[in-house]
VEXTORTOR-9039 format. One line per 3 residues: number of its first residue (from 1); for each residue x, y, z negated of N, C-alpha, C, O. Coordinates in Angstrom, 2 decimals, padded with zeros to 5 digits. Atoms other than C-alpha are relative to their C-alpha. Layout:
# VEXTORTOR-9039
NUM	X Y Z X Y Z X Y Z X Y Z; ...
//
This chain:
# VEXTORTOR-9039
1	000.83 -001.17 000.00 000.00 000.00 000.00 000.88 001.23 000.00 001.92 001.33 -000.65; -000.71 -001.26 -000.06 001.12 003.37 000.79 -000.76 001.02 -000.82 -001.98 001.01 -000.90; 000.63 -001.05 000.80 000.48 006.27 -001.42 -000.41 001.14 000.92 000.42 001.80 001.54
4	000.51 -001.10 -000.81 -001.70 008.72 000.37 -000.57 001.02 -000.97 -001.52 000.74 -001.71; 000.47 -001.06 000.88 -002.19 011.93 -001.48 -001.13 000.75 000.69 -000.99 001.27 001.80; 001.13 -000.74 -000.55 -005.54 013.44 -000.91 000.04 001.41 -000.56 000.18 001.63 -001.76
7	-000.02 -001.40 000.43 -005.61 017.13 -001.04 -001.44 000.53 000.02 -002.12 000.51 001.04; 001.31 -000.64 000.05 -008.78 018.78 -002.22 000.24 001.50 -000.08 001.01 001.95 -000.93; -000.24 -001.44 000.02 -008.90 022.46 -001.49 -000.56 000.62 -001.29 -001.61 000.22 -001.79
10	000.45 -000.70 001.21 -009.20 024.73 -004.50 -001.14 000.93 000.37 -001.10 001.65 001.36; 001.10 -000.94 -000.20 -012.41 026.56 -004.76 000.31 001.28 -000.75 001.14 001.30 -001.67; -000.21 -001.28 000.66 -012.52 030.14 -005.79 -000.54 -000.06 -001.42 -001.64 -000.56 -001.66
13	000.46 -000.02 001.39 -012.76 030.59 -009.52 -000.70 001.31 -000.33 -001.08 001.54 -001.48; 000.64 -001.30 000.23 -014.27 034.03 -009.09 -001.42 -000.13 -000.55 -001.74 000.60 -001.49; 001.33 000.13 000.61 -017.89 032.90 -009.74 000.06 -000.46 -001.45 -000.69 000.02 -002.29
16	-000.15 000.47 001.38 -016.78 031.05 -012.86 000.48 001.14 -000.90 -000.02 001.29 -002.02; -000.49 -001.14 000.78 -014.86 034.10 -014.07 -001.10 001.02 -000.24 -001.24 001.56 -001.34; 001.10 -000.94 000.13 -017.85 036.31 -013.41 -001.01 -000.51 -001.02 -001.50 000.25 -001.86
19	000.96 000.58 000.94 -020.13 033.92 -015.29 000.54 000.08 -001.42 -000.20 000.40 -002.35; -000.62 -000.08 001.33 -017.69 033.78 -018.22 -000.04 001.43 -000.52 -000.33 001.65 -001.70; 000.02 -001.40 000.43 -017.47 037.57 -018.32 -001.41 000.42 -000.42 -001.58 001.13 -001.41
22	001.38 -000.34 000.36 -021.27 037.89 -018.33 -000.39 -000.67 -001.31 -001.08 -000.06 -002.13; 000.32 000.70 001.24 -021.56 035.28 -021.07 000.68 000.68 -001.18 000.08 000.84 -002.25; -000.72 -000.70 001.07 -018.90 037.06 -023.14 -000.66 001.34 -000.32 -000.80 001.71 -001.48
25	000.66 -001.29 000.21 -020.62 040.41 -022.63 -001.32 -000.18 -000.73 -001.64 000.60 -001.62; 001.27 000.25 000.69 -023.96 038.95 -023.69 000.24 -000.36 -001.46 -000.50 000.07 -002.34; -000.33 000.38 001.38 -022.36 037.42 -026.79 000.42 001.22 -000.81 000.00 001.38 -001.96
28	-000.41 -001.23 000.69 -020.71 040.73 -027.70 -001.20 000.90 -000.29 -001.29 001.49 -001.36; 001.19 -000.84 000.18 -023.99 042.57 -027.20 -000.88 -000.56 -001.12 -001.38 000.19 -001.94; 000.80 000.63 001.05 -025.86 040.05 -029.40 000.65 000.20 -001.36 -000.03 000.50 -002.34
31	-000.72 -000.18 001.26 -023.18 040.27 -032.07 -000.12 001.44 -000.49 -000.33 001.67 -001.69; 000.13 -001.41 000.37 -023.31 044.09 -032.03 -001.40 000.29 -000.52 -001.57 001.03 -001.49; 001.39 -000.22 000.44 -027.11 044.03 -032.34 -000.23 -000.62 -001.38 -000.89 -000.01 -002.23
34	000.15 000.63 001.31 -026.95 041.59 -035.26 000.71 000.80 -001.09 000.19 000.96 -002.19; -000.75 -000.80 000.97 -024.30 043.69 -037.00 -000.76 001.28 -000.33 -000.86 001.67 -001.50; 000.78 -001.22 000.23 -026.38 046.85 -036.55 -001.23 -000.29 -000.83 -001.58 000.50 -001.71
37	001.19 000.36 000.78 -029.47 045.08 -037.90 000.37 -000.27 -001.45 -000.34 000.15 -002.36; -000.45 000.26 001.38 -027.54 043.85 -040.95 000.32 001.30 -000.72 000.00 001.45 -001.90; -000.34 -001.28 000.62 -026.24 047.36 -041.59 -001.27 000.79 -000.35 -001.34 001.41 -001.41
40	001.26 -000.68 000.29 -029.76 048.81 -041.31 -000.69 -000.62 -001.22 -001.17 000.10 -002.09; 000.63 000.68 001.13 -031.11 046.19 -043.72 000.72 000.34 -001.30 000.08 000.59 -002.32; -000.77 -000.31 001.19 -028.29 046.86 -046.17 -000.25 001.44 -000.45 -000.39 001.71 -001.64
43	000.26 -001.40 000.33 -028.86 050.61 -046.00 -001.40 000.16 -000.60 -001.57 000.89 -001.58; 001.37 -000.06 000.54 -032.61 050.15 -046.55 -000.06 -000.60 -001.40 -000.72 -000.05 -002.28; 000.00 000.64 001.32 -031.98 047.79 -049.47 000.65 000.90 -001.04 000.17 001.01 -002.16
46	-000.67 -000.91 000.92 -029.54 050.26 -051.05 -000.90 001.18 -000.34 -000.95 001.62 -001.49; 000.91 -001.12 000.25 -032.06 053.07 -050.65 -001.13 -000.42 -000.93 -001.52 000.33 -001.83; 001.05 000.49 000.88 -034.78 050.95 -052.25 000.51 -000.21 -001.42 -000.18 000.11 -002.38
49	-000.58 000.19 001.33 -032.48 050.02 -055.13 000.22 001.33 -000.70 -000.04 001.47 -001.89; -000.20 -001.33 000.58 -031.56 053.68 -055.64 -001.33 000.60 -000.45 -001.42 001.19 -001.53; 001.32 -000.54 000.34 -035.23 054.67 -055.58 -000.56 -000.69 -001.24 -001.15 -000.03 -002.10
52	000.47 000.74 001.18 -036.08 051.94 -058.09 000.74 000.46 -001.26 000.14 000.63 -002.31; -000.79 -000.47 001.15 -033.25 053.07 -060.37 -000.43 001.40 -000.40 -000.55 001.70 -001.59; 000.46 -001.36 000.31 -034.38 056.70 -060.09 -001.37 -000.02 -000.66 -001.63 000.73 -001.60
55	001.34 000.10 000.59 -037.96 055.72 -060.84 000.09 -000.49 -001.44 -000.63 000.00 -002.31; -000.18 000.50 001.37 -036.82 053.75 -063.89 000.55 001.09 -000.90 000.14 001.22 -002.05; -000.58 -001.10 000.78 -034.74 056.71 -065.05 -001.06 001.06 -000.28 -001.14 001.58 -001.40
58	001.06 -000.98 000.23 -037.67 059.08 -064.54 -001.00 -000.51 -001.01 -001.49 000.25 -001.84; 000.94 000.58 000.95 -039.92 056.70 -066.43 000.56 000.09 -001.41 -000.14 000.48 -002.35; -000.63 -000.07 001.31 -037.45 056.51 -069.31 000.03 001.44 -000.49 -000.26 001.71 -001.66
61	-000.04 -001.41 000.40 -037.03 060.30 -069.32 -001.40 000.48 -000.38 -001.55 001.24 -001.33; 001.37 -000.40 000.31 -040.80 060.75 -069.27 -000.43 -000.57 -001.35 -001.09 000.11 -002.13; 000.34 000.61 001.28 -041.20 058.34 -072.18 000.69 000.73 -001.15 000.08 000.98 -002.19
64	-000.73 -000.74 001.04 -038.51 060.15 -074.17 -000.63 001.37 -000.22 -000.80 001.80 -001.36; 000.63 -001.32 000.12 -040.12 063.51 -073.43 -001.34 -000.11 -000.73 -001.66 000.72 -001.57; 001.28 000.18 000.68 -043.52 062.18 -074.52 000.21 -000.29 -001.48 -000.53 000.22 -002.32
67	-000.30 000.28 001.42 -042.02 060.83 -077.74 000.44 001.26 -000.73 000.07 001.47 -001.88; -000.44 -001.26 000.63 -040.35 064.18 -078.44 -001.20 000.90 -000.30 -001.30 001.49 -001.37; 001.19 -000.82 000.20 -043.64 065.99 -077.96 -000.82 -000.54 -001.16 -001.27 000.21 -002.02
70	000.78 000.62 001.09 -045.42 063.52 -080.23 000.67 000.22 -001.35 -000.01 000.53 -002.33; -000.71 -000.22 001.27 -042.72 063.82 -082.91 -000.09 001.45 -000.44 -000.26 001.74 -001.63; 000.13 -001.42 000.35 -042.84 067.61 -082.75 -001.40 000.30 -000.54 -001.55 001.07 -001.49
73	001.36 -000.21 000.48 -046.62 067.51 -083.15 -000.16 -000.57 -001.41 -000.76 000.08 -002.27; 000.08 000.59 001.33 -046.34 065.17 -086.13 000.76 000.86 -001.02 000.30 001.05 -002.15; -000.79 -000.86 000.88 -043.63 067.40 -087.63 -000.78 001.27 -000.34 -000.80 001.70 -001.49
76	000.79 -001.21 000.24 -045.85 070.48 -087.19 -001.15 -000.28 -000.95 -001.42 000.51 -001.86; 001.11 000.35 000.88 -048.81 068.72 -088.81 000.48 -000.19 -001.43 -000.14 000.32 -002.36; -000.52 000.25 001.36 -046.73 067.57 -091.78 000.52 001.29 -000.63 000.35 001.50 -001.83
79	-000.49 -001.27 000.55 -045.10 070.98 -092.16 -001.17 000.86 -000.46 -001.10 001.50 -001.51; 001.18 -000.78 000.40 -048.53 072.64 -092.22 -000.60 -000.55 -001.28 -000.98 000.21 -002.17; 000.54 000.61 001.23 -049.75 070.18 -094.83 000.91 000.31 -001.19 000.42 000.57 -002.28
82	-000.94 -000.21 001.08 -046.61 070.67 -096.90 -000.09 001.43 -000.54 -000.07 001.65 -001.75; 000.02 -001.39 000.42 -046.82 074.45 -096.95 -001.40 000.45 -000.42 -001.51 001.43 -001.16; 001.35 -000.41 000.34 -050.63 074.63 -097.29 -000.51 -000.66 -001.28 -001.56 -000.28 -001.79
85	000.48 000.63 001.24 -050.92 072.38 -100.32 000.66 000.54 -001.21 000.36 000.10 -002.32
//
């Protein structure tokens, strides 16, 4: 037997390169969109946490203010009783 080398002509790899480039571009675009969505979610979550913390602080401040008013009223009542008796 003789060795006969068969030559197959090379096809252009340009379509494959184009397809790979489009696939890479689509992947990059998807990754960028996911990253932007995660950043938006994180920003919204941080804003909600800040708002919740501010609301809790306002609630605590309001409770303290109400207690001060109540204590001042009780002090005034007792002072009036003390000086009027």
